[in-house]
MOPAC internal coordinates of N, CA, C and O (Angstrom, degrees):
PM7 1SCF
backbone

  N    0.0000 0     0.00 0     0.00 0    0    0    0
  C    1.4544 1     0.00 0     0.00 0    1    0    0
  C    1.5230 1   109.56 1     0.00 0    2    1    0
  O    1.2310 1   121.08 1   -26.99 1    3    2    1
  N    1.3083 1   115.53 1   153.01 1    3    2    1
  C    1.4596 1   120.66 1   178.79 1    5    3    2
  C    1.5236 1   109.68 1   -88.40 1    6    5    3
  O    1.2310 1   120.73 1   -16.14 1    7    6    5
  N    1.3247 1   116.21 1   163.86 1    7    6    5
  C    1.4647 1   118.73 1  -177.57 1    9    7    6
  C    1.5302 1   112.35 1   -63.76 1   10    9    7
  O    1.2310 1   118.20 1   142.04 1   11   10    9
  N    1.3332 1   121.04 1   -37.96 1   11   10    9
  C    1.4666 1   115.58 1   175.36 1   13   11   10
  C    1.5256 1   112.53 1   -59.24 1   14   13   11
  O    1.2310 1   120.19 1   138.03 1   15   14   13
  N    1.3355 1   117.25 1   -41.97 1   15   14   13
  C    1.4690 1   119.96 1   178.99 1   17   15   14
  C    1.5248 1   110.91 1   -61.91 1   18   17   15
  O    1.2310 1   120.67 1   128.74 1   19   18   17
  N    1.3127 1   116.32 1   -51.26 1   19   18   17
  C    1.4660 1   120.60 1   179.51 1   21   19   18
  C    1.5241 1   110.95 1   -65.51 1   22   21   19
  O    1.2310 1   120.64 1   144.87 1   23   22   21
  N    1.3263 1   116.38 1   -35.13 1   23   22   21
  C    1.4585 1   120.56 1   180.00 1   25   23   22
  C    1.5175 1   112.06 1   -60.42 1   26   25   23
  O    1.2310 1   120.54 1   137.50 1   27   26   25
  N    1.3254 1   116.56 1   -42.50 1   27   26   25
  C    1.4669 1   119.60 1   178.06 1   29   27   26
  C    1.5130 1   111.18 1   -67.38 1   30   29   27
  O    1.2310 1   120.58 1   142.03 1   31   30   29
  N    1.3195 1   116.51 1   -37.97 1   31   30   29
  C    1.4653 1   119.34 1   177.48 1   33   31   30
  C    1.5309 1   110.49 1   -62.73 1   34   33   31
  O    1.2310 1   120.10 1   136.38 1   35   34   33
  N    1.3134 1   117.42 1   -43.62 1   35   34   33
  C    1.4696 1   121.65 1   179.64 1   37   35   34
  C    1.5186 1   111.11 1   -66.63 1   38   37   35
  O    1.2310 1   120.40 1   130.80 1   39   38   37
  N    1.3320 1   116.83 1   -49.20 1   39   38   37
  C    1.4732 1   120.77 1  -177.86 1   41   39   38
  C    1.5244 1   111.73 1   -60.24 1   42   41   39
  O    1.2310 1   120.39 1   138.26 1   43   42   41
  N    1.3254 1   116.85 1   -41.74 1   43   42   41
  C    1.4603 1   120.11 1  -178.50 1   45   43   42
  C    1.5221 1   112.91 1   -75.94 1   46   45   43
  O    1.2310 1   120.21 1   139.49 1   47   46   45
  N    1.3097 1   117.21 1   -40.51 1   47   46   45
  C    1.4689 1   120.15 1  -178.23 1   49   47   46
  C    1.5235 1   111.88 1   -66.61 1   50   49   47
  O    1.2310 1   120.40 1   136.89 1   51   50   49
  N    1.3319 1   116.84 1   -43.11 1   51   50   49
  C    1.4669 1   120.80 1  -174.98 1   53   51   50
  C    1.5248 1   113.44 1  -103.71 1   54   53   51
  O    1.2310 1   120.13 1  -177.32 1   55   54   53
  N    1.3329 1   117.36 1     2.68 1   55   54   53
  C    1.4620 1   123.26 1   178.72 1   57   55   54
  C    1.5305 1   110.89 1    52.67 1   58   57   55
  O    1.2310 1   121.28 1  -127.53 1   59   58   57
  N    1.3281 1   115.15 1    52.47 1   59   58   57
  C    1.4630 1   121.84 1   179.90 1   61   59   58
  C    1.5227 1   109.53 1  -124.70 1   62   61   59
  O    1.2310 1   121.23 1   -18.03 1   63   62   61
  N    1.3094 1   115.26 1   161.97 1   63   62   61
  C    1.4518 1   121.64 1   171.10 1   65   63   62
  C    1.5228 1   105.50 1   -91.86 1   66   65   63
  O    1.2310 1   120.42 1   -53.95 1   67   66   65
  N    1.3153 1   116.80 1   126.05 1   67   66   65
  C    1.4534 1   120.75 1  -178.85 1   69   67   66
  C    1.5274 1   109.09 1  -111.72 1   70   69   67
  O    1.2310 1   120.96 1   -56.06 1   71   70   69
  N    1.3187 1   115.77 1   123.94 1   71   70   69
  C    1.4569 1   121.91 1   176.08 1   73   71   70
  C    1.5203 1   107.04 1  -106.41 1   74   73   71
  O    1.2310 1   120.65 1   -53.35 1   75   74   73
  N    1.3227 1   116.37 1   126.65 1   75   74   73
  C    1.4616 1   121.95 1  -179.22 1   77   75   74
  C    1.5256 1   108.49 1  -115.38 1   78   77   75
  O    1.2310 1   120.83 1   -55.17 1   79   78   77
  N    1.3251 1   116.01 1   124.83 1   79   78   77
  C    1.4595 1   121.77 1  -179.88 1   81   79   78
  C    1.5240 1   108.98 1  -117.49 1   82   81   79
  O    1.2310 1   120.46 1   -48.22 1   83   82   81
  N    1.3211 1   116.72 1   131.78 1   83   82   81
  C    1.4673 1   120.87 1   175.71 1   85   83   82
  C    1.5204 1   108.02 1  -155.51 1   86   85   83
  O    1.2310 1   120.99 1    -8.85 1   87   86   85
  N    1.3218 1   115.71 1   171.15 1   87   86   85
  C    1.4625 1   119.45 1   178.29 1   89   87   86
  C    1.5258 1   111.54 1   -74.71 1   90   89   87
  O    1.2310 1   120.19 1   164.86 1   91   90   89
  N    1.3258 1   117.25 1   -15.14 1   91   90   89
  C    1.4599 1   121.65 1  -178.37 1   93   91   90
  C    1.5221 1   111.91 1   -93.93 1   94   93   91
  O    1.2310 1   120.44 1   133.54 1   95   94   93
  N    1.3333 1   116.76 1   -46.46 1   95   94   93
  C    1.4623 1   120.38 1  -175.22 1   97   95   94
  C    1.5176 1   109.49 1  -155.14 1   98   97   95
  O    1.2310 1   121.11 1   -44.06 1   99   98   97
  N    1.3283 1   115.49 1   135.94 1   99   98   97
  C    1.4594 1   122.08 1   173.61 1  101   99   98
  C    1.5203 1   107.25 1  -112.43 1  102  101   99
  O    1.2310 1   120.18 1   -44.52 1  103  102  101
  N    1.3228 1   117.26 1   135.48 1  103  102  101
  C    1.4573 1   118.70 1   177.57 1  105  103  102
  C    1.5184 1   111.46 1  -154.96 1  106  105  103
  O    1.2310 1   121.76 1   -22.69 1  107  106  105
  N    1.3167 1   114.24 1   157.31 1  107  106  105
  C    1.4514 1   122.54 1   175.51 1  109  107  106
  C    1.5220 1   107.47 1  -111.24 1  110  109  107
  O    1.2310 1   120.97 1   -47.16 1  111  110  109
  N    1.3166 1   115.75 1   132.84 1  111  110  109
  C    1.4675 1   120.74 1  -178.31 1  113  111  110
  C    1.5246 1   108.65 1  -119.17 1  114  113  111
  O    1.2310 1   120.83 1   -58.70 1  115  114  113
  N    1.3184 1   116.02 1   121.30 1  115  114  113
  C    1.4608 1   122.14 1   177.66 1  117  115  114
  C    1.5257 1   109.78 1   -99.64 1  118  117  115
  O    1.2310 1   119.98 1   -24.86 1  119  118  117
  N    1.3316 1   117.65 1   155.14 1  119  118  117
  C    1.4696 1   119.63 1   173.34 1  121  119  118
  C    1.5288 1   110.08 1   -58.15 1  122  121  119
  O    1.2310 1   120.49 1   -38.60 1  123  122  121
  N    1.3055 1   116.66 1   141.40 1  123  122  121
  C    1.4643 1   121.91 1  -176.18 1  125  123  122
  C    1.5251 1   113.97 1   -93.94 1  126  125  123
  O    1.2310 1   119.84 1   168.95 1  127  126  125
  N    1.3383 1   117.91 1   -11.05 1  127  126  125
  C    1.4648 1   119.36 1  -171.82 1  129  127  126
  C    1.5224 1   114.85 1  -117.27 1  130  129  127
  O    1.2310 1   119.67 1   160.17 1  131  130  129
  N    1.3159 1   118.23 1   -19.83 1  131  130  129
  C    1.4623 1   119.89 1  -172.66 1  133  131  130
  C    1.5199 1   111.43 1  -111.09 1  134  133  131
  O    1.2310 1   121.15 1   -29.21 1  135  134  133
  N    1.3102 1   115.41 1   150.79 1  135  134  133
  C    1.4597 1   119.41 1   174.60 1  137  135  134
  C    1.5285 1   108.73 1   -80.70 1  138  137  135
  O    1.2310 1   120.39 1   -31.53 1  139  138  137
  N    1.3276 1   116.85 1   148.47 1  139  138  137
  C    1.4630 1   119.20 1  -178.64 1  141  139  138
  C    1.5256 1   111.26 1   -72.72 1  142  141  139
  O    1.2310 1   120.19 1   -33.09 1  143  142  141
  N    1.3399 1   117.23 1   146.91 1  143  142  141
  C    1.4643 1   119.17 1   173.10 1  145  143  142
  C    1.5310 1   109.27 1   -61.06 1  146  145  143
  O    1.2310 1   120.52 1   -32.54 1  147  146  145
  N    1.3106 1   116.61 1   147.46 1  147  146  145
  C    1.4661 1   120.51 1  -178.06 1  149  147  146
  C    1.5178 1   111.20 1   -64.11 1  150  149  147
  O    1.2310 1   120.26 1   141.10 1  151  150  149
  N    1.3079 1   117.11 1   -38.90 1  151  150  149
  C    1.4651 1   121.18 1   179.25 1  153  151  150
  C    1.5251 1   109.64 1   -86.33 1  154  153  151
  O    1.2310 1   120.71 1   -57.03 1  155  154  153
  N    1.3194 1   116.24 1   122.97 1  155  154  153
  C    1.4562 1   120.27 1  -179.42 1  157  155  154
  C    1.5278 1   111.71 1   -65.37 1  158  157  155
  O    1.2310 1   120.03 1   159.32 1  159  158  157
  N    1.3139 1   117.54 1   -20.68 1  159  158  157
  C    1.4684 1   120.31 1   178.12 1  161  159  158
  C    1.5307 1   111.43 1   -67.88 1  162  161  159
  O    1.2310 1   120.11 1   162.94 1  163  162  161
  N    1.3227 1   117.40 1   -17.06 1  163  162  161
  C    1.4689 1   121.05 1   177.84 1  165  163  162
  C    1.5242 1   112.77 1   -89.39 1  166  165  163
  O    1.2310 1   120.09 1   173.86 1  167  166  165
  N    1.3392 1   117.44 1    -6.14 1  167  166  165
  C    1.4528 1   120.63 1   178.02 1  169  167  166
  C    1.5257 1   108.74 1   -74.67 1  170  169  167
  O    1.2310 1   120.93 1   -41.04 1  171  170  169
  N    1.3213 1   115.83 1   138.96 1  171  170  169
  C    1.4671 1   120.71 1   175.96 1  173  171  170
  C    1.5199 1   108.22 1  -110.26 1  174  173  171
  O    1.2310 1   120.91 1   -55.49 1  175  174  173
  N    1.3133 1   115.87 1   124.51 1  175  174  173
  C    1.4514 1   122.08 1  -178.29 1  177  175  174
  C    1.5217 1   108.89 1  -118.28 1  178  177  175
  O    1.2310 1   120.73 1   -52.17 1  179  178  177
  N    1.3250 1   116.21 1   127.83 1  179  178  177
  C    1.4585 1   122.57 1   178.81 1  181  179  178
  C    1.5258 1   106.93 1  -121.33 1  182  181  179
  O    1.2310 1   120.62 1   -43.37 1  183  182  181
  N    1.3215 1   116.41 1   136.63 1  183  182  181
  C    1.4600 1   120.47 1   178.87 1  185  183  182
  C    1.5175 1   109.21 1  -122.84 1  186  185  183
  O    1.2310 1   121.12 1   -46.31 1  187  186  185
  N    1.3375 1   115.47 1   133.69 1  187  186  185
  C    1.4524 1   120.66 1   174.80 1  189  187  186
  C    1.5246 1   108.45 1  -124.20 1  190  189  187
  O    1.2310 1   120.95 1   -33.03 1  191  190  189
  N    1.3141 1   115.79 1   146.97 1  191  190  189
  C    1.4519 1   121.75 1   177.57 1  193  191  190
  C    1.5152 1   109.89 1  -118.52 1  194  193  191
  O    1.2310 1   120.65 1   -39.71 1  195  194  193
  N    1.3148 1   116.35 1   140.29 1  195  194  193
  C    1.4623 1   122.07 1   178.51 1  197  195  194
  C    1.5254 1   106.72 1   -98.17 1  198  197  195
  O    1.2310 1   120.14 1   -64.81 1  199  198  197
  N    1.3318 1   117.35 1   115.19 1  199  198  197
  C    1.4583 1   121.62 1  -176.17 1  201  199  198
  C    1.5214 1   110.65 1  -120.30 1  202  201  199
  O    1.2310 1   121.08 1   -30.41 1  203  202  201
  N    1.3225 1   115.54 1   149.59 1  203  202  201
  C    1.4606 1   123.01 1   178.29 1  205  203  202
  C    1.5348 1   112.65 1    54.37 1  206  205  203
  O    1.2310 1   120.72 1  -154.07 1  207  206  205
  N    1.3128 1   116.22 1    25.93 1  207  206  205
  C    1.4680 1   122.54 1   178.15 1  209  207  206
  C    1.5183 1   114.13 1    56.23 1  210  209  207
  O    1.2310 1   120.01 1  -160.35 1  211  210  209
  N    1.3445 1   117.58 1    19.65 1  211  210  209
  C    1.4605 1   117.79 1  -179.19 1  213  211  210
  C    1.5178 1   114.84 1  -152.52 1  214  213  211
  O    1.2310 1   118.87 1   165.50 1  215  214  213
  N    1.3175 1   119.76 1   -14.50 1  215  214  213
  C    1.4592 1   121.67 1  -175.49 1  217  215  214
  C    1.5297 1   110.49 1  -122.31 1  218  217  215
  O    1.2310 1   121.43 1   -31.25 1  219  218  217
  N    1.3169 1   114.87 1   148.75 1  219  218  217
  C    1.4574 1   120.94 1   173.15 1  221  219  218
  C    1.5216 1   107.94 1  -113.82 1  222  221  219
  O    1.2310 1   120.93 1   -44.78 1  223  222  221
  N    1.3284 1   115.83 1   135.22 1  223  222  221
  C    1.4586 1   121.21 1   178.19 1  225  223  222
  C    1.5190 1   108.70 1  -128.73 1  226  225  223
  O    1.2310 1   120.98 1   -28.40 1  227  226  225
  N    1.3193 1   115.73 1   151.60 1  227  226  225
  C    1.4586 1   119.34 1   176.16 1  229  227  226
  C    1.5216 1   108.74 1   -76.44 1  230  229  227
  O    1.2310 1   120.68 1   -43.46 1  231  230  229
  N    1.3113 1   116.30 1   136.54 1  231  230  229
  C    1.4624 1   122.97 1   179.45 1  233  231  230
  C    1.5218 1   107.70 1  -115.90 1  234  233  231
  O    1.2310 1   120.67 1   -48.38 1  235  234  233
  N    1.3005 1   116.32 1   131.62 1  235  234  233
  C    1.4667 1   120.34 1   176.74 1  237  235  234
  C    1.5183 1   108.66 1   -95.00 1  238  237  235
  O    1.2310 1   121.04 1   -60.24 1  239  238  237
  N    1.3091 1   115.62 1   119.76 1  239  238  237
  C    1.4625 1   121.25 1  -178.98 1  241  239  238
  C    1.5255 1   109.99 1   -94.32 1  242  241  239
  O    1.2310 1   120.98 1   -33.35 1  243  242  241
  N    1.3202 1   115.73 1   146.65 1  243  242  241
  C    1.4504 1   119.88 1   174.79 1  245  243  242
  C    1.5220 1   109.20 1   -73.73 1  246  245  243
  O    1.2310 1   121.08 1   -29.03 1  247  246  245
  N    1.2983 1   115.54 1   150.97 1  247  246  245
  C    1.4649 1   121.76 1   178.86 1  249  247  246
  C    1.5255 1   110.06 1   -58.50 1  250  249  247
  O    1.2310 1   120.27 1   -51.32 1  251  250  249
  N    1.3107 1   117.09 1   128.68 1  251  250  249
  C    1.4625 1   122.02 1   176.48 1  253  251  250
  C    1.5130 1   115.20 1    77.97 1  254  253  251
  O    1.2310 1   119.42 1  -168.65 1  255  254  253
  N    1.3289 1   118.71 1    11.35 1  255  254  253
  C    1.4668 1   121.01 1  -178.28 1  257  255  254
  C    1.5312 1   110.61 1   -69.07 1  258  257  255
  O    1.2310 1   120.06 1   -21.34 1  259  258  257
  N    1.3315 1   117.49 1   158.66 1  259  258  257
  C    1.4703 1   120.05 1   175.65 1  261  259  258
  C    1.5310 1   110.69 1   -61.82 1  262  261  259
  O    1.2310 1   121.03 1   -32.27 1  263  262  261
  N    1.3297 1   115.63 1   147.73 1  263  262  261
  C    1.4664 1   121.69 1   179.40 1  265  263  262
  C    1.5233 1   109.78 1  -122.33 1  266  265  263
  O    1.2310 1   120.25 1   -35.44 1  267  266  265
  N    1.3325 1   117.13 1   144.56 1  267  266  265
  C    1.4648 1   119.60 1   176.28 1  269  267  266
  C    1.5253 1   111.02 1   -61.27 1  270  269  267
  O    1.2310 1   121.14 1   -18.95 1  271  270  269
  N    1.2997 1   115.42 1   161.05 1  271  270  269
  C    1.4633 1   120.02 1  -179.65 1  273  271  270
  C    1.5228 1   110.69 1   -71.85 1  274  273  271
  O    1.2310 1   121.49 1   -12.19 1  275  274  273
  N    1.3027 1   114.76 1   167.81 1  275  274  273
  C    1.4573 1   122.85 1  -176.98 1  277  275  274
  C    1.5226 1   109.93 1   -83.62 1  278  277  275
  O    1.2310 1   121.04 1   -38.60 1  279  278  277
  N    1.3082 1   115.62 1   141.40 1  279  278  277
  C    1.4508 1   121.53 1   174.30 1  281  279  278
  C    1.5273 1   108.52 1   -66.82 1  282  281  279
  O    1.2310 1   120.08 1   -29.80 1  283  282  281
  N    1.3068 1   117.45 1   150.20 1  283  282  281
  C    1.4604 1   122.16 1  -176.39 1  285  283  282
  C    1.5290 1   112.49 1   -58.69 1  286  285  283
  O    1.2310 1   119.76 1   148.59 1  287  286  285
  N    1.3109 1   118.07 1   -31.41 1  287  286  285
  C    1.4639 1   120.83 1  -179.91 1  289  287  286
  C    1.5274 1   110.19 1   -62.92 1  290  289  287
  O    1.2310 1   120.32 1   138.63 1  291  290  289
  N    1.3319 1   116.99 1   -41.37 1  291  290  289
  C    1.4612 1   120.22 1  -179.51 1  293  291  290
  C    1.5173 1   112.01 1   -62.63 1  294  293  291
  O    1.2310 1   120.47 1   142.96 1  295  294  293
  N    1.3098 1   116.70 1   -37.04 1  295  294  293
  C    1.4531 1   118.84 1  -175.01 1  297  295  294
  C    1.5218 1   114.29 1   -85.15 1  298  297  295
  O    1.2310 1   119.81 1   158.85 1  299  298  297
  N    1.3261 1   117.97 1   -21.15 1  299  298  297
  C    1.4655 1   118.41 1  -175.86 1  301  299  298
  C    1.5235 1   114.95 1  -117.49 1  302  301  299
  O    1.2310 1   119.24 1   161.65 1  303  302  301
  N    1.3159 1   119.06 1   -18.35 1  303  302  301
  C    1.4614 1   120.92 1  -175.32 1  305  303  302
  C    1.5202 1   112.81 1  -120.29 1  306  305  303
  O    1.2310 1   120.79 1  -134.65 1  307  306  305
  N    1.3107 1   116.09 1    45.35 1  307  306  305
  C    1.4602 1   119.33 1   179.43 1  309  307  306
  C    1.5226 1   109.56 1  -120.66 1  310  309  307
  O    1.2310 1   121.13 1   -15.01 1  311  310  309
  N    1.3196 1   115.44 1   164.99 1  311  310  309
  C    1.4521 1   119.82 1   175.42 1  313  311  310
  C    1.5270 1   108.73 1   -64.28 1  314  313  311
  O    1.2310 1   119.58 1   -30.95 1  315  314  313
  N    1.3173 1   118.40 1   149.05 1  315  314  313
  C    1.4778 1   120.27 1  -179.96 1  317  315  314
  C    1.5281 1   113.10 1   -53.91 1  318  317  315
  O    1.2310 1   119.83 1   142.43 1  319  318  317
  N    1.3237 1   117.92 1   -37.57 1  319  318  317
  C    1.4650 1   119.68 1  -178.35 1  321  319  318
  C    1.5255 1   112.30 1   -70.44 1  322  321  319
  O    1.2310 1   119.63 1   163.48 1  323  322  321
  N    1.3370 1   118.32 1   -16.52 1  323  322  321
  C    1.4678 1   121.68 1  -179.06 1  325  323  322
  C    1.5304 1   112.69 1   -89.86 1  326  325  323
  O    1.2310 1   119.72 1   173.14 1  327  326  325
  N    1.3170 1   118.14 1    -6.86 1  327  326  325
  C    1.4584 1   120.91 1  -177.89 1  329  327  326
  C    1.5264 1   112.87 1   -66.00 1  330  329  327
  O    1.2310 1   119.64 1   163.12 1  331  330  329
  N    1.3188 1   118.29 1   -16.88 1  331  330  329
  C    1.4563 1   121.70 1  -177.23 1  333  331  330
  C    1.5213 1   115.53 1   -76.23 1  334  333  331
  O    1.2310 1   119.68 1   166.99 1  335  334  333
  N    1.3280 1   118.22 1   -13.01 1  335  334  333
  C    1.4585 1   120.38 1  -177.45 1  337  335  334
  C    1.5236 1   112.21 1   -57.17 1  338  337  335
  O    1.2310 1   120.23 1   131.25 1  339  338  337
  N    1.3062 1   117.17 1   -48.75 1  339  338  337
  C    1.4706 1   121.29 1  -174.03 1  341  339  338
  C    1.5192 1   112.81 1   -64.02 1  342  341  339
  O    1.2310 1   119.94 1   151.39 1  343  342  341
  N    1.3215 1   117.73 1   -28.61 1  343  342  341
  C    1.4625 1   119.48 1  -177.47 1  345  343  342
  C    1.5288 1   112.48 1   -62.92 1  346  345  343
  O    1.2310 1   119.89 1   151.95 1  347  346  345
  N    1.3217 1   117.82 1   -28.05 1  347  346  345
  C    1.4563 1   121.30 1   178.08 1  349  347  346
  C    1.5356 1   111.77 1   -70.52 1  350  349  347
  O    1.2310 1   120.34 1   155.26 1  351  350  349
  N    1.3245 1   116.96 1   -24.74 1  351  350  349
  C    1.4621 1   121.56 1  -171.03 1  353  351  350
  C    1.5201 1   113.81 1  -118.68 1  354  353  351
  O    1.2310 1   120.05 1  -168.25 1  355  354  353
  N    1.3194 1   117.51 1    11.75 1  355  354  353
  C    1.4618 1   121.89 1  -177.07 1  357  355  354
  C    1.5345 1   112.60 1   -57.87 1  358  357  355
  O    1.2310 1   119.92 1   136.16 1  359  358  357
  N    1.3353 1   117.77 1   -43.84 1  359  358  357
  C    1.4664 1   121.07 1  -179.27 1  361  359  358
  C    1.5288 1   110.99 1   -64.96 1  362  361  359
  O    1.2310 1   120.40 1   140.14 1  363  362  361
  N    1.3132 1   116.84 1   -39.86 1  363  362  361
  C    1.4609 1   120.20 1  -179.48 1  365  363  362
  C    1.5300 1   111.36 1   -69.14 1  366  365  363
  O    1.2310 1   120.12 1   145.23 1  367  366  365
  N    1.3298 1   117.37 1   -34.77 1  367  366  365
  C    1.4595 1   120.50 1   177.47 1  369  367  366
  C    1.5319 1   110.38 1   -71.40 1  370  369  367
  O    1.2310 1   120.33 1   144.34 1  371  370  369
  N    1.3257 1   116.97 1   -35.66 1  371  370  369
  C    1.4656 1   119.73 1   176.34 1  373  371  370
  C    1.5235 1   110.47 1   -66.17 1  374  373  371
  O    1.2310 1   120.18 1   141.63 1  375  374  373
  N    1.3362 1   117.27 1   -38.37 1  375  374  373
  C    1.4625 1   121.04 1   177.25 1  377  375  374
  C    1.5300 1   110.42 1   -62.04 1  378  377  375
  O    1.2310 1   119.95 1   143.40 1  379  378  377
  N    1.3202 1   117.69 1   -36.60 1  379  378  377
  C    1.4660 1   121.76 1   177.09 1  381  379  378
  C    1.5208 1   110.07 1   -64.32 1  382  381  379
  O    1.2310 1   120.32 1   135.45 1  383  382  381
  N    1.3307 1   117.00 1   -44.55 1  383  382  381
  C    1.4656 1   120.63 1   179.02 1  385  383  382
  C    1.5272 1   110.97 1   -63.58 1  386  385  383
  O    1.2310 1   120.32 1   142.57 1  387  386  385
  N    1.3202 1   116.99 1   -37.43 1  387  386  385
  C    1.4615 1   120.98 1   179.70 1  389  387  386
  C    1.5241 1   111.75 1   -64.98 1  390  389  387
  O    1.2310 1   120.00 1   153.65 1  391  390  389
  N    1.3195 1   117.61 1   -26.35 1  391  390  389
  C    1.4629 1   121.32 1   178.03 1  393  391  390
  C    1.5256 1   112.18 1   -73.60 1  394  393  391
  O    1.2310 1   120.30 1   156.17 1  395  394  393
  N    1.3128 1   117.02 1   -23.83 1  395  394  393
  C    1.4604 1   122.31 1  -178.51 1  397  395  394
  C    1.5242 1   109.62 1  -101.68 1  398  397  395
  O    1.2310 1   121.01 1  -102.13 1  399  398  397
  N    1.2988 1   115.67 1    77.87 1  399  398  397
  C    1.4604 1   120.75 1   179.82 1  401  399  398
  C    1.5267 1   108.31 1   -73.98 1  402  401  399
  O    1.2310 1   121.04 1   -49.40 1  403  402  401
  N    1.3024 1   115.62 1   130.60 1  403  402  401
  C    1.4566 1   121.32 1  -178.12 1  405  403  402
  C    1.5267 1   108.82 1   -89.83 1  406  405  403
  O    1.2310 1   120.69 1   -50.55 1  407  406  405
  N    1.3287 1   116.28 1   129.45 1  407  406  405
  C    1.4560 1   121.62 1   175.49 1  409  407  406
  C    1.5253 1   107.62 1   -84.12 1  410  409  407
  O    1.2310 1   120.57 1   -68.34 1  411  410  409
  N    1.3131 1   116.51 1   111.66 1  411  410  409
  C    1.4605 1   120.45 1  -175.41 1  413  411  410
  C    1.5378 1   112.21 1   -92.61 1  414  413  411
  O    1.2310 1   119.60 1  -172.20 1  415  414  413
  N    1.3128 1   118.37 1     7.80 1  415  414  413
  C    1.4577 1   119.84 1   176.68 1  417  415  414
  C    1.5297 1   109.09 1   -74.61 1  418  417  415
  O    1.2310 1   120.69 1   -20.87 1  419  418  417
  N    1.3013 1   116.29 1   159.13 1  419  418  417
  C    1.4459 1   119.39 1  -178.97 1  421  419  418
  C    1.5326 1   109.65 1  -145.07 1  422  421  419
  O    1.2310 1   121.34 1   -13.79 1  423  422  421
  N    1.2823 1   115.04 1   166.21 1  423  422  421
  C    1.4600 1   122.15 1   177.39 1  425  423  422
  C    1.5097 1   107.64 1  -113.77 1  426  425  423
  O    1.2310 1   120.89 1   -52.10 1  427  426  425
  N    1.3167 1   115.91 1   127.90 1  427  426  425
  C    1.4500 1   120.67 1   177.38 1  429  427  426
  C    1.5187 1   108.51 1   -82.23 1  430  429  427
  O    1.2310 1   120.23 1   -68.81 1  431  430  429
  N    1.3238 1   117.17 1   111.19 1  431  430  429
  C    1.4594 1   121.55 1  -177.58 1  433  431  430
  C    1.5131 1   113.53 1   -75.06 1  434  433  431
  O    1.2310 1   120.44 1   168.91 1  435  434  433
  N    1.3184 1   116.77 1   -11.09 1  435  434  433
  C    1.4581 1   119.85 1   179.83 1  437  435  434
  C    1.5258 1   112.59 1   -85.69 1  438  437  435
  O    1.2310 1   119.69 1   168.42 1  439  438  437
  N    1.3200 1   118.19 1   -11.58 1  439  438  437
  C    1.4670 1   121.15 1   179.01 1  441  439  438
  C    1.5143 1   110.13 1   -75.95 1  442  441  439
  O    1.2310 1   120.75 1   -29.36 1  443  442  441
  N    1.3304 1   116.16 1   150.64 1  443  442  441
  C    1.4788 1   120.28 1   177.27 1  445  443  442
  C    1.4916 1   111.50 1   -78.56 1  446  445  443
  O    1.2310 1   120.10 1   180.00 1  447  446  445

């Protein structure tokens, strides 16, 4: 199974926020069926990193650190009561996007 598939299984089974970091794709996975606790201190966040293209290790994140954006499945295919998860972490996900500045310059391959 791929990490998004396993990530949803983990997030839903244990009602946790799962952050997956790798050289290929970073994403945050929220539970798809449950509403978030009102107090953010009751949220449980687990982060795993994919290293050497074959191993997963637990990563300890600093409090308030930027978080990767949500996978499209989390935002569009969840129960209505679960849509509130992302609102708690919107600022942290925006901070993550701000760290990845896109270079919009290009090379014209038709030039000599």
